[in-house]
C-alpha positions in Angstrom: 14.3 56.0 5.4 14.0 54.9 1.8 16.3 52.0 2.4 14.3 51.0 5.5 11.1 51.2 3.4 12.6 48.9 0.8 13.7 46.3 3.4 10.2 46.2 5.0 8.5 45.7 1.7 11.0 43.1 0.5 10.4 41.1 3.7 6.6 41.5 3.2 6.9 40.3 -0.4 8.9 37.2 0.6 6.6 36.4 3.4 3.5 36.9 1.2 4.9 34.5 -1.5 5.6 31.8 1.0 2.2 32.4 2.6 0.4 32.1 -0.8 2.2 28.8 -1.5 0.9 27.6 1.9 -2.6 28.8 1.1 -2.5 26.9 -2.3 -1.2 23.8 -0.5 -3.9 23.8 2.1 -6.5 24.8 -0.4 -8.5 27.2 1.8 -8.7 30.6 0.3 -10.2 32.0 3.5 -6.6 32.1 4.6 -6.0 35.0 2.2 -7.5 37.2 4.9 -4.1 36.7 6.6 -2.3 38.8 4.0 -3.4 42.2 5.6 -2.0 40.8 8.9 1.3 40.1 7.2 1.3 43.7 5.8 0.7 45.1 9.2 3.5 42.9 10.8 6.1 43.8 8.2 5.1 47.3 6.9 2.5 49.4 8.7 2.9 48.2 12.3 -0.5 49.4 13.5 -1.2 46.4 15.8 1.1 44.9 18.4 0.6 41.2 17.5 3.0 40.2 20.3 0.9 41.9 22.9 2.7 40.2 25.8 5.9 42.3 25.2 6.7 45.9 24.6 7.3 47.0 21.0 10.1 49.3 22.0 12.3 49.5 25.0 13.7 46.7 27.2 11.5 43.8 28.4 12.0 41.9 31.6 13.8 38.5 31.6 10.5 36.8 32.4 8.9 38.4 29.3 11.8 37.4 27.1 11.6 33.8 28.3 7.8 33.9 27.8 8.3 35.2 24.2 10.8 32.5 23.4 8.5 29.8 24.9 5.5 31.0 22.9 7.6 31.0 19.7 8.9 27.5 20.4 5.4 26.1 21.1 4.0 27.6 17.9 7.0 26.4 15.8 7.0 22.8 17.2 3.2 22.6 16.8 3.4 23.6 13.2 6.3 21.1 12.6 4.3 18.3 14.2 1.3 19.1 12.1 3.0 19.6 8.7 6.4 17.9 8.8 7.2 15.2 11.4 6.6 14.1 14.9 8.2 11.7 17.5 6.6 8.4 18.3 7.8 6.1 21.1 7.2 2.3 20.7 5.2 1.2 23.9 4.6 -2.5 23.1 6.3 -5.4 21.4 3.8 -5.8 18.6 6.4 -4.9 15.9 9.3 -6.9 17.4 11.9 -7.6 16.1 11.5 -4.8 13.5 10.8 -2.2 16.2 11.6 -2.6 19.9 9.9 -1.3 23.0 11.7 2.0 23.8 12.5 2.9 20.2 11.8 6.6 19.4 10.7 7.1 15.8 11.0 10.0 13.4 7.5 9.9 11.8 7.3 11.8 8.5 4.0 13.6 7.9 5.1 14.4 4.3 5.3 10.8 3.2 1.6 10.6 2.6 0.7 14.2 3.1 0.0 16.0 6.5 -3.5 15.7 7.9 -5.1 18.8 9.2 -6.2 18.4 12.8 -9.9 17.6 13.5 -9.7 19.3 16.9 -7.4 22.4 16.5 -7.9 23.6 20.0 -5.8 21.4 22.2 -3.1 21.6 24.9 0.3 21.5 23.1 2.2 18.2 22.8 -0.5 15.9 24.3 -2.3 13.2 22.5 -5.6 13.1 24.5 -5.0 13.5 28.2 -3.7 16.4 30.3 -0.4 15.7 32.0 -0.4 15.4 35.8 -4.0 16.6 36.3 -5.7 14.2 33.9 -8.8 15.0 31.9 -9.1 15.5 28.2 -6.5 17.8 26.6 -8.6 19.0 23.7 -11.8 21.1 23.1 -14.6 20.2 20.8 -15.5 23.8 20.3 -14.1 23.8 16.8 -14.1 20.6 14.8 -12.8 20.3 11.2 -13.7 17.7 8.6 -11.0 15.3 7.4 -8.5 17.0 5.0 -5.1 15.7 3.9 -2.7 17.8 2.0 -0.5 16.7 -0.9 2.4 14.6 0.1 5.3 12.6 -1.5 3.4 9.4 -2.1 0.7 6.9 -1.2 0.6 4.1 1.3 2.1 0.9 -0.2 2.1 -2.8 0.8 4.6 -3.6 3.5 5.0 0.1 4.5 5.3 0.6 8.3 2.6 3.0 9.3 1.7 5.2 12.3 -2.1 5.6 12.6 -4.8 6.5 15.1 -6.4 3.4 16.7 -9.7 2.9 14.8 -11.5 1.3 17.7 -10.3 4.0 20.1 -13.3 6.3 19.6 -14.9 5.1 22.8 -12.6 4.3 25.8 -13.1 2.8 29.2 -10.7 4.9 31.3 -10.3 2.1 33.9 -9.1 -0.3 31.2 -7.6 1.7 28.3 -5.3 -1.1 27.1 -8.4 -3.0 25.9 -10.8 -1.8 23.2 -14.1 -0.7 24.5 -15.8 -2.8 21.9 -13.9 -5.9 23.0 -14.8 -5.2 26.6 -18.5 -4.9 25.5 -18.4 -8.2 23.6 -16.5 -10.0 26.4 -19.2 -8.9 28.9 -22.0 -9.9 26.6 -20.4 -13.4 26.2 -20.1 -13.7 30.0 -23.8 -12.8 30.4 -24.8 -15.3 27.7 -22.6 -18.0 29.2 -24.1 -17.4 32.7 -27.6 -18.0 31.3 -26.4 -21.1 29.4 -24.6 -22.7 32.4 -27.5 -21.8 34.7 -30.0 -23.5 32.4 -31.8 -20.2 31.8 -33.3 -19.5 28.5 -30.6 -18.1 26.2 -31.6 -14.8 24.6 -30.5 -13.4 21.3 -26.9 -12.1 21.4 -28.1 -8.5 20.7 -30.0 -8.5 24.0 -26.8 -9.4 25.9 -25.0 -6.6 24.1 -27.6 -4.1 25.4 -27.3 -5.5 28.9 -23.5 -5.4 28.7 -23.5 -1.8 27.4 -25.8 -0.6 30.3 -23.6 -2.3 32.9 -20.3 -1.0 31.5 -21.7 2.6 31.3 -23.0 2.3 34.8 -19.8 0.9 36.4 -17.0 2.7 34.5 -16.0 6.1 33.2 -16.4 6.3 29.4 -15.0 9.0 27.1 -15.2 9.7 23.4 -12.2 10.7 21.4 -12.2 12.2 17.9 -10.0 10.7 15.2 -6.8 12.8 15.8 -7.0 12.3 19.6 -7.1 8.5 19.5 -4.0 6.5 20.6 -1.3 6.2 18.0 -0.4 2.7 16.8 2.4 1.5 14.5 1.9 -1.6 12.3 2.8 -2.8 8.8 0.4 -2.3 6.0 -0.4 -5.8 4.7 -3.1 -4.8 2.2 -4.1 -1.6 0.5 -7.6 -0.7 -0.9 -8.9 -3.2 -3.4 -6.6 -6.1 -2.2 -7.8 -9.4 -0.8 -6.1 -10.8 2.2 -6.1 -14.4 3.3 -4.2 -16.1 6.2 -3.7 -19.9 6.3 -1.8 -21.4 9.2 -0.1 -18.1 9.8 1.0 -17.6 6.2 -0.4 -14.4 4.6 -1.6 -14.2 1.0 -2.4 -11.0 -0.7 -4.4 -11.3 -3.9 -3.5 -15.0 -3.9 0.3 -14.5 -3.7 2.2 -15.5 -0.6 3.5 -12.5 1.3 7.3 -12.6 1.7 8.3 -13.1 5.3 10.4 -10.4 6.9 13.5 -11.7 8.6 12.5 -9.7 11.7 9.0 -11.3 11.8 8.1 -13.3 14.9 5.9 -16.3 15.6 5.2 -17.9 18.9 7.0 -21.3 19.4 7.0 -24.1 22.0 10.6 -24.9 22.8 11.0 -28.2 24.6 14.2 -29.2 26.3 15.6 -32.4 27.9 14.6 -31.1 31.3 17.4 -28.5 31.7 17.0 -24.8 31.3 18.4 -22.6 28.5 21.2 -20.4 29.4 19.9 -16.8 29.9 23.0 -15.5 27.9 21.7 -17.5 24.9 18.4 -15.6 25.1 20.3 -12.3 25.4 22.3 -13.1 22.3 19.1 -13.8 20.4 17.5 -10.6 21.7 14.7 -12.5 23.5 13.8 -10.2 26.4 13.1 -11.5 29.9 9.5 -10.3 29.5 9.1 -12.6 26.5 10.3 -15.8 28.2 7.5 -17.9 29.6 8.3 -21.3 31.1 5.3 -23.6 31.0 7.0 -26.5 32.7 10.4 -27.5 33.9 11.3 -28.5 30.3 9.3 -26.2 27.9 9.2 -22.5 27.0 6.7 -20.4 25.1 8.8 -17.9 23.1 8.2 -15.4 20.3 11.0 -16.0 17.8 12.1 -15.1 14.3 12.6 -18.0 11.9 16.4 -17.6 12.2 16.2 -17.6 16.0 14.0 -20.7 16.0 16.6 -22.5 13.8 19.4 -21.4 16.1 17.6 -22.6 19.2 16.8 -25.9 17.5 20.5 -26.7 17.3 21.1 -26.3 21.1 22.2 -29.6 22.6 19.5 -29.6 25.3 16.6 -28.6 22.9 14.3 -31.5 21.7 11.5 -29.5 20.0 10.9 -26.2 18.4 7.3 -26.0 17.1 5.3 -23.0 16.0 1.9 -22.6 17.7 -1.1 -22.0 15.3 -4.8 -22.1 15.9 -6.7 -24.8 14.0 -8.4 -23.9 10.7 -12.2 -23.5 11.2 -11.8 -22.8 15.0 -13.9 -19.8 15.7 -12.3 -17.0 17.8 -15.0 -14.5 18.9 -12.4 -11.8 19.5 -11.4 -11.9 15.9 -13.0 -9.5 13.3 -15.8 -9.5 12.3 -16.8 -11.1 15.6 -19.5 -13.2 14.0 -20.0 -17.0 14.1 -20.8 -16.8 10.4 -17.1 -16.2 9.7 -15.2 -18.9 11.6 -11.9 -17.1 11.5 -9.0 -16.9 14.0 -5.7 -15.1 14.1 -3.9 -17.7 12.1 -6.7 -18.7 9.6 -8.5 -15.7 8.2 -10.4 -14.6 5.1 -10.4 -14.2 2.3 -11.4 -10.6 3.0 -11.6 -7.8 0.4 -10.3 -4.4 1.5 -12.7 -1.6 0.7 -11.7 1.2 -1.8 -13.2 4.7 -2.2 -15.9 4.8 -4.9 -16.4 1.0 -5.1 -19.9 -0.4 -4.3 -20.6 -3.8 -2.6 -23.8 -5.7 -2.2 -24.8 -5.9 1.5 -27.3 -8.0 3.4 -27.7 -9.3 6.9 -25.1 -12.1 6.3 -22.2 -9.8 5.4 -23.2 -6.5 7.1 -20.9 -7.4 10.0 -17.9 -6.8 7.7 -19.0 -3.2 6.9 -21.3 -1.9 9.6 -18.6 0.0 11.4 -17.5 1.6 8.2 -21.0 2.6 7.3 -22.1 3.7 10.8 -18.9 5.2 12.4 -16.1 5.9 9.9 -18.4 7.3 7.2 -21.0 8.8 9.5 -24.3 7.3 8.3 -27.3 6.2 10.3 -27.6 2.5 10.1 -30.3 0.2 11.4 -31.6 -3.3 10.6 -35.3 -4.3 10.7 -35.8 -8.0 10.1 -33.9 -8.7 6.9 -34.0 -5.0 5.7 -31.0 -2.7 6.1 -31.7 1.0 6.3 -28.9 3.5 5.6 -29.9 7.1 6.4 -33.5 5.8 6.6 -33.4 4.4 3.1 -33.7 0.6 2.4 -30.4 -0.4 1.0 -28.9 -3.6 -0.6 -25.6 -1.9 -1.6 -23.1 0.6 -0.3 -20.5 2.8 -2.0 -17.4 3.6 0.1 -16.4 7.2 0.7 -12.9 6.4 1.9 -10.0 4.1 1.2 -9.1 1.4 3.8 -6.0 -0.5 4.8 -5.2 -3.8 6.6 -2.5 -3.4 9.3 -0.6 -6.2 11.1 2.2 -6.3 13.6 5.4 -8.2 12.8 5.2 -10.0 16.1 2.3 -12.0 14.8 1.0 -13.6 18.0 1.5 -10.6 20.2 -0.1 -7.8 18.2 -3.5 -6.2 18.5 -4.1 -5.4 14.9 -6.6 -5.5 12.0 -7.4 -9.2 12.7 -9.0 -8.0 16.0 -10.7 -4.7 15.0 -10.8 -4.6 11.3 -10.0 -1.9 8.7 -8.0 1.3 9.1 -9.6 4.2 7.4 -7.4 6.6 5.4 -8.3 9.5 7.7 -6.6 7.6 10.6 -3.2 7.5 8.9 -0.7 9.7 10.7 2.5 9.2 8.8 5.4 6.9 7.9 8.2 6.2 10.4 11.5 6.8 8.7 14.3 6.1 11.2 15.0 5.5 14.9 16.6 8.5 16.5 16.8 7.1 20.0 16.4 3.6 21.5 16.2 2.9 25.3 16.2 -0.6 26.8 14.1 -0.6 30.0 15.6 -4.0 31.0 19.2 -2.5 31.0 20.8 -0.1 33.4 23.2 2.8 33.2 24.7 3.6 29.8 23.6 0.2 28.5 20.1 1.5 28.5 20.9 3.3 25.2 20.9 0.9 22.3 23.6 2.7 20.3 23.4 0.2 17.4 19.8 1.2 16.7 20.5 4.9 16.7 19.5 6.4 13.3 18.7 3.0 11.9 16.4 3.2 8.9 13.0 1.5 9.3 12.1 -1.1 6.7 
């Protein structure tokens, strides 16, 4: 009996030390209330914490399987929260660095695990219930943002998995497009209709109100908290305090030209002498069939790396290989900050300063469009404008101090990436983790065993 007593207390002591380290890491001393539970589990045994099975005697096979399933769900959930999770690449925005069908090992420890905002949720779902649809989480309990200590900080050029910042409001019938872009697009359509019909053109804000009413009447709209928004993967181009500028597709950070990755892609026009390019050549260059667009009998639109473009330019039937860039000063309304005062496009952008926690900026009606989503949504203030006066939490304001750090993310497939150029800054509380390596890669265009890209298995992500 004495020997059994020692073993029970030894196990309790080891579990308590590990638990105390976890409490210190999380920083919530309310969790100390769990120590009596540990004492009962390991020593006193007054409560049957695994109530679904008998404490003594033989359980049925079904109960044993249920017990194993419950343990597995709890263990994998804790691993996903604190250590790592899987992420599958759904789009080509990071090609050729990451390919559609790559499965990534995403480290939560790289920047510190983030505690969930909505802890009550169906296991292993992002935001939607499998098969039956509907939201997979409950808003009954909502926690504020808290990130635990990790191994480092986000650095320039790091690949990052993060929650889509503009994914707080979603049109269920068109989830691949940001709700806010749908709203702006509809507002532009309404304004253009008045303009073409010789009607009096109203202020743009009026069209936004009309567009919002029409979208909410016609479609199903849902709200998603930060941790239930879609996961994206991009490269961090600029960190808090940096200034980013793009000129004819070339990126400058703090005035220095950003080194081009060998896997970075740009869209090119490839003109031939009238003959087509051998499909085997595209296959050797890893240009998928989905990326091959023929615009005439003698020209293609292709996303290519610089090396691939040089290779194609040497084909005997190729006459032209020219990158496609928007003209400087050409206003693109779909590009952040979606204001004619900033005549930017995806290839000519900035300079734009990336907000940093604790830093204050002057604000007025001319530059508010850069920061209004930060102030109103990401940092949860009430914001309104009356004439030329900006009110933050009902106080007239001509400056703002940021509460969070922000990042600028872009895809390596420059002309096929919905990134910060389209929806702006990524708040620090949206950062999920850092992809470390590819543990599985499946090619949807191949068949049989060729679907598995063996050369990409366990490839480190750079």
